[in-house]
N, C-alpha and C positions, 0 to 999 in steps of 0.2 A: 504494500500500500504506500502511495506517495506521502512524503512528509507534509504536514498541514500547511507549512509555509509555501511549499511548492504548489499545492493545490490552489492556495489563495492567489499566488502569482499568476497562474494560468487563468483563473476566473477574472482577475483584474484586467488582463490583456483582452479578453473577450469583451468586457464592458467598455474598455477604452476604444476598441475598434467600433463598437456600436455607437459610441458617443462622437465619433469623428463625422465631419460633414459628408453628406451623401456622395458627392463627387470624389472625395478622398477615398471613400470605401470602394468606389468603382475602380479607381486607379489601383488600389491594393488587389482587387480581384483580378484585374488584368495582369498585374505583376505575378500573382500566384500562378496563373495559367502559363505565363512565360517561363517561370522556373520549372514547372512540371512538364509542360508539353514541348517547349522549344529547347530547353536545356536538359531535359530528361532527368532531373534530380529526384531523389527518393522522397517519399511523403514526409519522412522525418526531417530531412534537410529543408524541404520547403516550409514546413511548420516553423523551424528554427529561424530561417531567414525572414519570413513574414512577421514572426513574433518580434524580432529585433526592430523591424521597420515600424510596426505598430507602437512599440515602446517609444521610438524616436518621435513619431508624429504626435503621440499623446503628450510627450514632454514639450514639443514645439508649440502645441496649442495651449499649453498651460493646464492640462487636466491634472487635478491634484491626486495625490496618493501613490504616484509612481516612484519618485525618488525624493529625498529631502529637499532638493533645490527646485523641484518641479512646480511648486506652488507659485503662481504669479506674484503673490504678495511678498514672496521671499526673494524676488528679483530674478525670475526666469529670463533667459536671454532672448526668447522668442516673443513676437508680438502676441498679445492675448486680448480677446474681447469676450465678454461674458453676457450672453443673452439667451434666455430660455433654457429649458431642459428637454433633452431628447426623450421621447416616450420610453425607449428601451432602457434609459438610465435613471428614471425617476427613482429617488430613494437610494441611489448608489453613491451619490456624492460627486458624480462625474458631470461636468458642464458640457452642454452641447454647443458647438461652434457653428452649427449649420447656418444660422441666420446672421452670423457675425461678418463684419467686413473683412476679417482675415481668413474667412473660409474659402472654399474652392470655387464658389459661384463665378465661373468665367475667368478666374484668376490663375488657374492651375495650381501646382504645389507651391508656387511663389508665395501664395497667401499664408502658408504655414510658417514662413520665415526660415526656410531651410537654407541658411547660409553657413559659412564656415564657423562663425561664432556659435550658432545654435548646435552644430554637431559637436564642437568642443565642449560646450556647456553640458550637453547630454552625457558625454563620456565622463566629464568631471563629476557629475551627479552620481553616476554609477560607481565611480571610484570611491566617492565619499560614502556610498552605501555598502562598501565592502567587496566589490567585484575585483577579482584578481587580474593580473596582467594577461594571462592567457585568455580569459573571458573577454576582456576589453579588446584584445587583438582580434578575436573571432567576430565580435559584434561590429567592430570598425570595418572589417572586411565585408560583412553583410550589408552595412549601410553604404559603403562605396559601390558595391554591386548595384544597389537600388538607385542611387543618385545617377550613376552612369546610364542605367536603363531609362530612368525618367528623363534625363537630358536627351537621349536619342529619340525618345517618343514625343518630345516637345512639351513635357510637363514642367520642365525646369529650363530657364534660359541659360543658366550657367551650372556646371557640375561642381558643387562645393566639395564633393568627396575627393577630387583630384589633389587637393591641398591638405587633406586630413591625414595627419601623422598619428600613428597608433603605437603604443608600447610594444616592443618586441616580445613575442610570446616566449614563456619559459619552456624550453624543451627538456623535459626530464627524461632520464634514461628509463626505458620500460623494464619491468620485471620479466625475466626470462628463466626458463628451465635450463639446468645444465643438461648436457647430452645424456649423462647416465640417468638423470631424473626422467627425461623424456622416454628413455628405454624402459625404465621401471613402470612408468604410467601405462605403456603399451602392454607390458607383460601382465600387469594386474588386470587390465581390462580384458585381455585375451583369456586369462584364467577364468574370469567370470562368464565368458562366452562358451566355455567348453561344455556346459550343460545344455547348449542349444536353445536356451530361452530366447524368444524373439526380441525382447527389449534389450537383453544383454548383448545379443548379436548386433543389434542396431547401434548401441552405445559404443561398442568396440570399433565397429566400422567407421562411425562418425569421428571418433578420436583419431583413428589412423588417417582418415582423409584430411581432417583439419590440419594435422601436423605435417602430413606429406606434401600438401599443396600450399599451405599458408593462405588459403582463401578467407575472405571475410565471412562472418556469420550470416549476413544477409545473402551472400552468394551461395553459401552452403544450403540454406533453407530454400532458396529458389531453384535448386538443382532438380531437373526432371530426369526420369530414367533414360530417355533417349539422348540425353546429353553426356552420357558416360560411354566412352569407347574403350572396351577392355583390350581389344587387339592392339591399339596404339598406346594404351594406358594413359589416357588423357580425359579430362572433363572440360566441357565448354560452360563458362559461367558468364553471367551478365553483371558487370561491375558498375561502379559509379558513372553517372552520365550516360547510362545505357550502352556502355562500351563492352563488347563481347571479347573474351580472350580465351585461349586454350592453355590449360595448366596440366602438367604431367603429374603422375603419382607413381609410387614405387610398387614392388612386388608384394610386400606385406599388406599395404593398403588395398591393393587389388584383390588379394585373397580374402580379406575381411569384408570388403564390399560385396564380392561375389557370394559369400556365405550369407550375408544379410539379405541380398536381393533374392537368392534362391530359397532360403529356408526360414528367414525371419520376417521379411516384408509380407509374404502371402498370408501369414497368420494374423497380421494387423490390418490388412487391406479390407475395405468394404466395397459394396457395389458402387457407391458414390465417391470413393476415394479419388483424389487427384492423381496425376501421373508423377507425383513427387517421389524423389528417391527416399526421403526421410519422412516417415509417418509417425504420428503420435499414437497413444494407446487407443484412441477412438477412431483411428483411421484417417484423420485429417492431416494436412501438411504440418510437419513439426515447426514450431515457431522459435524465434531467437531466445525467448525466455526459457524454453525447454532445453535448448542447447547449452545455455549458460549453467543451468542447474546440473546437467550431465557432467560438464567439465569440472565444476566446483566439487561435486561429489566424488568424481574419479581422482582428482588431485588430493583430496583428503586422505586417500589411502597410500599416498607416496610420502614417506618420511622426509621432512625438511623441505618439501616443495613449497614455493610461494603460492599464496592464494590468488588465483587469477581466473579470468574467463576465457572464452574462445579467442579473444584478441591477443591474449597472452601466448596462446599456442602459435598464432600468426607471427608474433614477435620472435618466439623461440625458433620457428622454422627459418625465418630470415637470418637470424643470428648464426644458426648452425650452418646454413648454406655458405655464409661469408667465412666462417671459421674453417669450413672445408675447402675453401679456395675459389668459390664462385665469384665472378666479377660483378661489380655493382650494377651494370646495365642489365645483366641477365636477371638479377634479383628484382630490379625495378619492373621488368617485364612480367615476371612471375607473379609479383604482388599486385600489379595493376596500378602502380603509382603514377600520377600524372607528371610529377617532376622528380628529378634525381635527388633533389635536396631532401625530400621525405625519406628516401631510401638510405641516404647518408647517415641518418640517425643511428642506424644499426652498426655502422662502422665505429661509432663512439662506444657502443656496447662491447664490441670485440676488443677494442683498445683497452677499455677498463678491465676486461677479463685478463688480457695479457699482462697488464700492470700488476693485477692481483697475483697472478701466477709467478711473476718475476719477484714480487715482494716476499712470497712464501718460499721460493726455491733458490734464488740466486745468492751465493755466499756474500756478495758485496751489495746487497740491496738495502742494507741498513747500516 
């Protein structure tokens, strides 16, 4: 269950969106379609991007309750006019700007006062509310994407996001399994599958495929049976931005996957089951939450293993590939990273490991 504050934050953004001028909401709807249909972003990413923009617009219009500095009486940087209360927000404390001179009525997003000062004030208010550098960097990127789109569509005469500087995100080294821990994880799950229980066969195959391929949990869950090629030992996955790629897997993963598809999956499949590789206990497509539970439970049986989810196995696969001598470009292609800089994070992990080994073993390390 989400934390109470998280639920409140989501409800507030829904109310903020409802309180915005009608034409502003229309622009938001168009932007939502652009992200989903033209850019092919996932529903989760679209919600995050649009939520950040709603937060910015609510701040710019001076709607109270978003951040400490958002109240116009406290000196909001954006122009504010308070007239009337939108029907959807009566009793919520959110003021409707629809009839105000700063609204969108014929003025485009310029009426919201979306200039560089407003963007900076919005980020400063979030920083004062406790947002970290990584969060601010992500939200800055979301807003720059929006203002660039709005400028191209003619909603803004000038793109203020071009001059918006954001704090550099903190890139922490991900937790990864040691190679012996990864091997123990597979041995433990394989032992559980020896009884031929359908769920145990599924869980073992799932762990093998996750670690062998390094694919994202969304890519794993979206995998259909006809996208597995046993002869070539590859799977075709649909990644971020609706980009398809082919990822190889090894012999152990192939054997575990074949056992699941031949002996485990038929026991869980129903007449209305989708063509998904991974099925839940009721015959539906296995969801990311179920995969996370499987990974957490399996790692609990490995002594000394860090607590991590499916993304931790992705990190581990990338790190072990590099430790084994794979070049950075090949790992980038396997993981489906858009830029090499994302893949380079794993080189830092391997360097840290080398330093730790040097400190433990070299006679002149101390």
